C-alpha positions in Angstrom: -50.6 -68.6 -42.7 -54.2 -69.0 -41.4 -56.1 -71.7 -39.6 -59.8 -72.0 -38.9 -62.3 -74.5 -37.4 -65.6 -72.8 -38.5 -67.9 -75.8 -38.9 -68.7 -76.6 -35.2 -67.7 -73.3 -33.8 -70.3 -71.6 -31.5 -70.0 -69.6 -28.3 -70.0 -72.8 -26.2 -67.3 -74.6 -28.2 -65.1 -71.7 -29.2 -62.9 -71.8 -26.1 -62.3 -75.6 -26.6 -61.6 -75.0 -30.3 -59.0 -72.4 -29.3 -57.3 -74.8 -26.9 -57.3 -77.5 -29.5 -55.6 -75.1 -32.0 -53.1 -74.1 -29.3 -52.1 -77.8 -29.0 -51.9 -78.2 -32.8 -50.0 -74.9 -33.2 -47.4 -76.0 -30.6 -47.1 -79.4 -32.2 -46.5 -77.8 -35.6 -43.9 -75.4 -34.2 -42.0 -78.2 -32.6 -41.8 -79.7 -36.2 -40.5 -76.5 -37.6 -43.8 -75.1 -39.1 -44.5 -71.4 -38.5 -48.2 -71.9 -37.4 -50.3 -68.8 -36.5 -51.0 -67.9 -32.9 -54.8 -68.0 -33.2 -57.6 -69.3 -35.3 -59.2 -67.1 -37.9 -62.9 -66.6 -37.7 -64.2 -65.4 -41.0 -67.7 -64.9 -42.5 -66.7 -65.7 -46.1 -65.9 -69.3 -45.8 -65.3 -70.0 -49.5 -62.7 -67.2 -49.5 -61.2 -68.7 -46.4 -61.0 -72.2 -47.8 -59.5 -71.0 -51.1 -57.0 -68.7 -49.5 -53.4 -69.4 -50.8 -52.0 -69.0 -47.3 -54.4 -71.6 -45.7 -52.5 -73.8 -43.4 -55.4 -75.8 -42.0 -59.2 -75.5 -42.0 -62.3 -77.7 -41.6 -64.7 -77.6 -44.5 -67.8 -79.5 -45.6 -67.8 -82.5 -47.9 -69.9 -80.9 -50.7 -67.7 -77.8 -51.1 -64.7 -80.0 -51.1 -65.9 -82.2 -53.9 -67.7 -79.5 -55.9 -65.2 -76.7 -55.7 -62.2 -77.1 -53.5 -60.5 -80.4 -54.3 -58.4 -79.1 -57.2 -57.1 -76.3 -54.9 -56.5 -78.0 -51.5 -55.1 -81.2 -50.1 -57.0 -83.4 -47.7 -55.2 -83.8 -44.4 -57.7 -86.1 -42.6 -61.2 -86.3 -41.2 -62.1 -85.9 -37.5 -64.1 -88.7 -36.1 -66.9 -87.8 -33.7 -68.0 -91.3 -32.7 -71.4 -91.0 -34.1 -73.7 -94.0 -33.7 -74.2 -96.2 -36.8 -71.5 -94.3 -38.7 -68.1 -95.6 -39.7 -65.1 -93.7 -38.2 -64.8 -90.4 -40.0 -68.3 -90.5 -41.3 -71.5 -88.7 -40.3 -75.1 -88.3 -41.3 -77.9 -85.8 -41.2 -80.8 -85.9 -38.7 -84.2 -85.0 -40.1 -86.0 -82.8 -37.6 -89.6 -81.7 -37.5 -92.2 -80.6 -34.9 -94.3 -83.7 -35.5 -94.5 -86.7 -37.8 -95.3 -85.6 -41.3 -95.4 -86.4 -45.0 -92.2 -85.3 -46.7 -94.0 -84.5 -50.0 -96.1 -81.7 -48.4 -93.5 -80.5 -45.9 -91.8 -77.1 -46.2 -88.1 -77.8 -46.2 -85.5 -75.5 -44.7 -81.9 -75.8 -45.8 -78.8 -74.0 -44.5 -77.0 -73.6 -47.9 -77.3 -75.1 -51.4 -73.6 -76.2 -51.0 -74.1 -78.1 -47.8 -73.8 -81.9 -47.8 -75.7 -82.4 -44.6 -78.2 -79.7 -44.9 -79.2 -80.2 -48.6 -77.4 -82.9 -50.6 -78.0 -85.8 -48.1 -81.7 -85.1 -47.9 -82.0 -84.5 -51.6 -80.4 -87.9 -52.3 -82.7 -89.5 -49.8 -86.0 -88.0 -51.0 -85.1 -86.7 -54.5 -88.0 -84.8 -56.1 -90.2 -85.2 -53.0 -88.4 -82.3 -51.2 -90.1 -78.9 -51.3 -87.3 -76.4 -50.3 -88.9 -73.1 -49.3 -86.3 -71.4 -47.0 -82.5 -70.9 -47.1 -81.5 -70.1 -43.6 -77.7 -69.7 -43.7 -76.9 -72.2 -40.9 -78.0 -75.5 -39.4 -79.0 -73.8 -36.2 -81.1 -71.3 -38.0 -82.8 -74.2 -40.0 -83.6 -76.0 -36.8 -85.0 -72.8 -35.2 -87.1 -72.1 -38.3 -88.7 -75.5 -37.9 -89.2 -75.0 -34.2 -90.9 -71.6 -34.8 -93.1 -72.9 -37.6 -91.4 -71.1 -40.5 -90.7 -74.5 -42.0 -91.8 -78.1 -41.3 -88.6 -80.1 -41.9 -84.8 -79.7 -42.0 -81.8 -81.9 -42.3 -79.2 -81.1 -39.6 -75.6 -82.3 -39.4 -75.6 -85.0 -36.7 -72.8 -83.3 -34.7 -74.5 -79.9 -34.9 -77.8 -81.5 -33.9 -76.1 -82.9 -30.8 -74.7 -79.5 -30.0 -78.2 -77.9 -30.6 -79.8 -80.4 -28.2 -77.1 -79.7 -25.6 -77.3 -75.9 -25.8 -80.5 -74.6 -27.4 -83.8 -74.6 -25.7 -85.8 -74.5 -28.9 -84.7 -78.0 -29.6 -87.2 -79.2 -27.0 -89.9 -78.5 -29.6 -88.3 -80.8 -32.2 -88.4 -84.5 -32.9 -86.1 -86.7 -35.0 -88.0 -88.4 -37.8 -85.1 -90.1 -39.5 -81.4 -90.1 -40.5 -79.7 -90.1 -43.9 -77.2 -92.6 -45.2 -73.7 -91.9 -43.6 -71.3 -90.0 -45.7 -67.6 -88.9 -45.3 -67.4 -86.3 -42.5 -66.1 -82.8 -42.5 -62.5 -82.9 -43.7 -59.5 -80.9 -42.7 -57.8 -79.4 -45.7 -54.7 -77.3 -46.5 -53.3 -75.2 -49.3 -49.8 -76.6 -48.5 -49.6 -80.2 -49.9 -46.0 -80.4 -48.7 -47.3 -80.1 -45.1 -50.2 -82.5 -45.2 -48.4 -85.4 -43.4 -47.0 -83.1 -40.8 -50.4 -81.5 -40.2 -52.1 -84.9 -39.8 -49.5 -85.9 -37.3 -49.8 -82.7 -35.3 -53.6 -82.8 -35.3 -53.6 -86.4 -34.1 -51.2 -85.6 -31.3 -53.2 -82.6 -30.3 -56.5 -84.5 -30.1 -54.9 -87.2 -28.0 -53.5 -84.5 -25.6 -56.8 -82.6 -25.4 -58.3 -82.3 -21.9 -61.3 -84.7 -21.4 -63.7 -81.8 -20.9 -62.6 -80.2 -24.1 -62.8 -83.5 -26.0 -66.4 -84.0 -24.7 -67.3 -80.4 -25.5 -66.2 -80.8 -29.1 -67.3 -84.5 -29.3 -64.0 -85.2 -31.1 -62.2 -88.6 -30.8 -59.5 -88.8 -33.4 -58.3 -87.9 -36.9 -58.8 -90.7 -39.4 -57.7 -91.1 -43.0 -60.6 -90.8 -45.5 -59.5 -91.0 -49.1 -60.4 -88.1 -51.4 -62.1 -90.7 -53.7 -64.7 -91.4 -51.0 -65.8 -87.8 -51.1 -65.6 -87.5 -54.9 -67.7 -90.6 -55.4 -70.8 -88.9 -54.1 -73.0 -87.2 -56.8 -73.4 -83.4 -56.9 -77.0 -82.5 -56.0 -79.2 -80.2 -58.1 -79.6 -76.7 -56.7 -82.7 -76.2 -54.6 
């Protein structure tokens, strides 16, 4: 069995993610589940999310509704306490170097299968977006705007908070808007029989997490968000 928290994992958060997993692992083992010792850190996320031995992983809402939902079971959605978002929801932050006209802006997106980096902004602006650069990550999109390779990007609000906290290039960026809140990044499993046990273990672990680690990860709780709330969102056109 494998477990992974790839979505907000970066050098500054990796140790806290490891400690969160250790708490989840021990809670699962106390319930009779043979959980892996360590998190898996993989480059091919789609292969990871579709692995038949996936015990627990965090994914993005768009891959979940577009590809994964027939193959995985939703365990719950972490809540990060974002302003103006319901529990378990998040939004995208639109970042630029200066105020601009969206219709003429060169838009950088992290991935065409990203809710926060592409779908949310596309829903907000529709045909007005001019995507010119696929960067591979939110951090790379923000850096591309800061360095003048693009004019505008939509960044997951949790990732944006981490970028502002840890990356100096964020000083050259401003926030020019936020998208409508959407269901956040869910935890999923390939073991539907363990979904309830997993939710209980994750909730217990978050509650037991040291305050410093909780602040580092910005995580507050695991909340139930129904699959229908994800599936109700339309699939965006490809950039």
